[in-house]
C-alpha positions, 0 to 999 in steps of 0.5 A: 517534492524532491525525495531521496532514496537509497537503493541496493546496488543491484536495484540501482544498476537494474534501474540504470539499465532499464532507463538506458535501454528505454530512454526514460529517466530513473525518476520516471520508473521510481515514480511509476513503481511507487504509484503502482504499489502505494494503494497496496501498501496503504491497504496492508499497513492500515489493515494491520493498524486496525487489526492491532486496535481490534486486538487491544479493544480500541476498535468496535466490531460488528457480527454479520447478524448485527450488520444485517439487522441494522441494514434491515437485510435479515430475512 
C-alpha cells in the first residue's frame, strides 16, 4: 500500500545518505523503522487510551486481592 511521509530536511538527508552508503532503498529503511517501532507505539497509545477510560470510570479495574481470589491463588 503506497503511503506518503513528509520528513524534516535533516531526516531526509540522513535517510538519503544511509541509502546511498548501503545500497538499500529509502523505502527499505522507512519500512524497517516503522516495523521496529510499531509495537511500542501501539503499547503506549493504547495504554494511554485505557488509562483515560479508567479515569472516566468507563473501564473496570480489579484489585490484586480480587484477582487472586478469582484465580484461586489466595493463600
